C-alpha positions as CSV (number, residue, x, y, z in Angstrom):
1,M,-66.3,-78.6,104.0
2,K,-66.6,-79.2,100.3
3,E,-68.3,-76.7,98.1
4,I,-71.1,-77.8,95.9
5,D,-71.4,-76.1,92.4
6,F,-75.1,-76.0,91.4
7,L,-74.5,-74.2,88.1
8,P,-75.1,-76.4,85.2
9,E,-72.3,-77.0,82.6
10,W,-74.4,-75.6,79.7
11,Y,-74.7,-72.2,81.6
12,K,-70.9,-72.1,82.2
13,E,-70.3,-72.9,78.5
14,G,-72.6,-70.1,77.6
15,K,-70.7,-67.7,79.8
16,R,-67.4,-68.7,78.1
17,R,-69.0,-68.4,74.8
18,Q,-70.2,-64.8,75.5
19,D,-66.7,-63.9,76.7
20,R,-65.1,-65.1,73.5
21,V,-67.8,-63.3,71.5
22,R,-67.0,-60.0,73.3
23,R,-63.3,-60.4,72.7
24,Q,-63.8,-61.2,69.0
25,C,-66.2,-58.1,68.7
26,L,-63.5,-56.0,70.5
27,G,-60.7,-57.3,68.2
28,L,-62.9,-56.7,65.1
29,A,-63.7,-53.2,66.3
30,I,-60.0,-52.5,66.8
31,V,-59.2,-53.9,63.4
32,F,-62.1,-51.8,61.9
33,L,-60.7,-48.6,63.5
34,V,-57.2,-49.3,62.3
35,M,-58.5,-49.9,58.7
36,I,-60.5,-46.7,58.9
37,S,-57.4,-44.8,60.1
38,Y,-55.3,-46.4,57.4
39,N,-57.8,-45.6,54.7
40,V,-58.0,-42.0,55.9
41,T,-54.3,-41.7,55.9
42,S,-54.0,-43.3,52.4
43,V,-56.7,-41.1,51.0
44,H,-54.8,-38.0,52.3
45,R,-51.4,-39.3,50.9
46,I,-53.1,-40.1,47.6
47,A,-54.6,-36.7,47.3
48,R,-51.3,-35.1,48.2
49,A,-49.5,-37.2,45.7
50,S,-52.0,-36.4,43.0
51,G,-51.6,-32.7,43.7
52,E,-47.8,-33.1,43.3
53,L,-48.3,-35.1,40.0
54,R,-50.5,-32.3,38.7
55,R,-47.9,-29.8,39.6
56,L,-45.1,-31.9,38.0
57,E,-47.3,-32.4,35.0
58,G,-47.5,-28.6,34.5
59,K,-43.8,-28.4,34.8
60,R,-43.4,-31.3,32.3
61,V,-45.6,-29.4,29.8
62,E,-43.7,-26.2,30.4
63,A,-40.3,-28.0,30.0
64,E,-41.5,-29.6,26.8
65,S,-42.6,-26.2,25.4
66,I,-39.2,-24.7,26.3
67,L,-37.4,-27.7,24.7
68,H,-39.4,-27.2,21.5
69,Q,-38.5,-23.5,21.4
70,F,-35.0,-24.4,22.1
71,D,-35.0,-26.8,19.2
72,A,-36.6,-24.2,17.0
73,V,-34.1,-21.5,18.0
74,T,-31.3,-24.0,17.5
75,G,-32.4,-24.9,14.0
76,D,-32.6,-21.2,13.1
77,L,-29.2,-20.6,14.6
78,N,-27.8,-23.4,12.5
79,R,-29.3,-22.0,9.4
80,V,-28.1,-18.6,10.1
81,R,-24.6,-20.0,10.7
82,T,-24.7,-21.9,7.4
83,K,-25.6,-18.7,5.6
84,A,-23.1,-16.6,7.5
85,D,-20.4,-19.2,6.6
86,L,-21.4,-19.1,3.0
87,I,-21.3,-15.3,3.0
88,Q,-18.0,-15.4,4.6
89,R,-16.6,-17.7,2.1
90,I,-17.9,-15.8,-1.0
91,D,-17.3,-12.4,0.4
92,S,-14.5,-10.8,-1.6
93,K,-13.6,-8.3,1.2
94,I,-13.4,-5.6,-1.4
95,D,-14.5,-2.0,-0.8
96,M,-15.9,-1.3,-4.3
97,A,-16.6,2.3,-3.5
98,A,-13.0,2.9,-2.7
99,V,-11.8,1.1,-5.9
100,L,-14.3,3.2,-8.1
101,A,-13.1,6.3,-6.3
102,E,-9.5,5.5,-7.2
103,M,-10.4,4.7,-10.8
104,S,-12.3,8.1,-11.2
105,H,-9.1,9.7,-9.8
106,V,-6.6,8.2,-12.1
107,I,-8.7,8.1,-15.3
108,G,-8.5,11.8,-16.1
109,E,-10.4,14.2,-18.3
110,T,-9.1,13.2,-21.7
111,V,-10.5,9.6,-21.4
112,V,-14.1,8.5,-21.7
113,L,-15.0,4.9,-20.5
114,S,-17.8,3.0,-22.2
115,R,-17.3,-0.3,-20.2
116,V,-15.9,-1.1,-16.8
117,E,-15.9,-4.9,-16.0
118,F,-14.9,-6.7,-12.9
119,K,-14.4,-10.5,-13.3
120,A,-13.2,-13.0,-10.7
121,E,-10.7,-15.5,-12.1
122,P,-9.0,-18.4,-10.6
123,F,-5.2,-18.7,-10.6
124,S,-3.8,-20.7,-13.3
125,N,-3.6,-24.5,-12.6
126,D,0.2,-24.6,-12.4
127,E,0.1,-21.9,-9.8
128,K,-2.8,-23.1,-7.7
129,S,-1.0,-25.6,-5.7
130,S,1.9,-23.4,-4.7
131,R,-0.1,-20.1,-4.4
132,A,-3.6,-21.0,-3.2
133,N,-2.5,-21.2,0.4
134,D,0.0,-18.2,0.1
135,V,-2.3,-15.5,-1.1
136,G,-2.1,-12.6,1.2
137,V,-3.1,-9.0,1.3
138,R,-1.3,-5.9,0.1
139,P,-2.8,-2.9,1.8
140,A,-3.6,0.0,-0.4
141,E,-1.2,2.4,1.5
142,G,-3.7,3.3,4.1
143,R,-6.4,4.6,1.7
144,T,-8.8,1.9,2.3
145,D,-9.5,-1.1,4.8
146,A,-11.2,-3.0,2.0
147,S,-8.1,-5.3,1.5
148,K,-8.0,-6.7,5.0
149,G,-8.6,-10.3,5.1
150,N,-8.2,-13.2,2.6
151,L,-9.7,-13.6,-0.8
152,A,-12.8,-15.7,-1.4
153,G,-10.9,-18.8,-2.4
154,S,-7.9,-18.7,-4.8
155,V,-9.3,-16.0,-7.2
156,C,-8.1,-12.7,-8.5
157,F,-10.2,-9.8,-9.9
158,R,-9.6,-9.0,-13.5
159,I,-10.6,-5.4,-14.5
160,T,-11.3,-4.5,-18.1
161,L,-11.6,-0.8,-19.1
162,S,-12.9,0.1,-22.5
163,G,-13.4,3.6,-24.0
164,V,-12.0,6.3,-26.1
165,A,-9.2,8.9,-25.5
166,V,-8.1,12.0,-27.3
167,G,-4.8,10.3,-28.5
168,P,-2.5,7.3,-27.9
169,A,-0.4,9.3,-25.4
170,D,-3.6,9.6,-23.2
171,V,-3.9,5.8,-23.3
172,A,-0.3,5.4,-22.2
173,A,-0.7,8.0,-19.5
174,L,-3.8,6.1,-18.2
175,V,-1.9,2.8,-18.1
176,K,1.0,4.6,-16.2
177,R,-1.4,6.1,-13.7
178,L,-3.1,2.8,-13.1
179,D,0.3,1.1,-12.7
180,D,1.4,3.6,-10.3
181,S,-1.7,3.3,-8.2
182,S,-1.5,0.8,-5.3
183,Y,-5.0,-0.4,-6.1
184,F,-4.1,-2.0,-9.4
185,Q,-1.3,-4.4,-10.7
186,R,-0.4,-6.1,-14.0
187,V,-1.7,-3.2,-16.1
188,Y,-1.4,-3.4,-19.9
189,A,-3.3,-2.2,-22.8
190,S,-4.8,-5.1,-24.8
191,F,-5.3,-3.0,-27.9
192,W,-5.7,0.6,-29.1
193,R,-6.6,1.9,-32.6
194,N,-7.8,5.0,-34.3
195,G,-11.5,5.6,-34.3
196,K,-14.1,8.3,-34.9
197,V,-16.9,9.8,-32.8
198,Q,-19.8,12.0,-33.8
199,V,-20.1,15.1,-31.6
200,S,-23.6,16.5,-31.7
201,A,-24.5,20.1,-30.8
202,A,-26.4,19.0,-27.7
203,S,-23.4,16.9,-26.4
204,A,-20.6,19.1,-27.4
205,P,-18.5,20.1,-24.4
206,T,-18.4,23.8,-23.3
207,S,-15.4,23.7,-21.2
208,S,-12.5,25.9,-22.2
209,S,-9.7,24.0,-20.5
210,P,-6.7,22.9,-22.7
211,Q,-7.3,19.3,-22.1
212,T,-10.8,19.5,-23.7
213,A,-10.0,21.9,-26.3
214,T,-9.2,19.0,-29.0
215,V,-12.5,17.3,-28.1
216,S,-14.4,20.5,-28.6
217,A,-12.9,21.2,-31.9
218,G,-16.4,21.6,-33.6
219,Q,-19.9,21.0,-32.5
220,G,-21.8,18.5,-34.8
221,E,-18.5,17.2,-36.3
222,T,-16.7,13.9,-36.5
223,L,-13.6,13.7,-34.2
224,D,-10.5,11.5,-34.5
225,V,-10.1,9.5,-31.3
226,T,-8.2,6.5,-29.9
227,E,-10.3,3.5,-29.0
228,F,-8.6,1.3,-26.3
229,E,-9.0,-1.5,-23.9
230,V,-6.9,-1.7,-20.8
231,V,-6.7,-4.7,-18.7
232,C,-5.4,-4.9,-15.0
233,Y,-5.9,-6.8,-11.8
234,L,-7.1,-5.5,-8.5
235,A,-4.1,-5.4,-6.2
236,N,-5.7,-6.8,-2.9
237,F,-3.4,-9.9,-3.1
238,K,0.3,-10.6,-3.5
239,D,2.3,-13.8,-4.2
240,T,4.1,-15.0,-1.1
241,E,5.5,-18.2,-2.6
242,S,8.7,-19.3,-0.9
243,R,11.8,-19.0,-3.0
């Protein structure tokens, strides 16, 4: 027996259209939910990335501050090193207090100095090439550590002593004592001559020692003395030129 379909075709078409619309709405709803989920996830990731960027930005600012401080400290250190190198090169390594103490020890009571001059002098041109690199140190027999190290370049120290003595013998004795001292070398008297000094009553010596008896011959009188000038060199170097 054959079935007879009484439903019109437009009705069936409407049913099919409604089914397609439902499927499309369901698909759109699923897509919408997926988009919402993706958007929420993206916002969360963006917020977390923004927080990380802010944290890294703080570290970057801190690193830049540390870098600037390091550059400043490095610049100060380089300037200090430059000054220290300059001081090291110009430092004569001489214990001036020890040298003056030795001078006061060897001068004696019959000599009065009016001028003491220390002058740094380079070696002569014909000796520079052979001696500049061979200048060493001669220690002052354990009496000072001032002579340890090298000179500030190829220079030597010339010492000039000017003053008066009781007599020529006292000048010769002074030259001998300076020459015997390990602090001085190349000692010689550049000149000595007779002179006179006026001794006032206020400055006349009161000592009764034999060495000052001649000086104290009379207060307020003119005394005969010997004017002199002695030149020597500080013995903080020695020639080590190869023979």
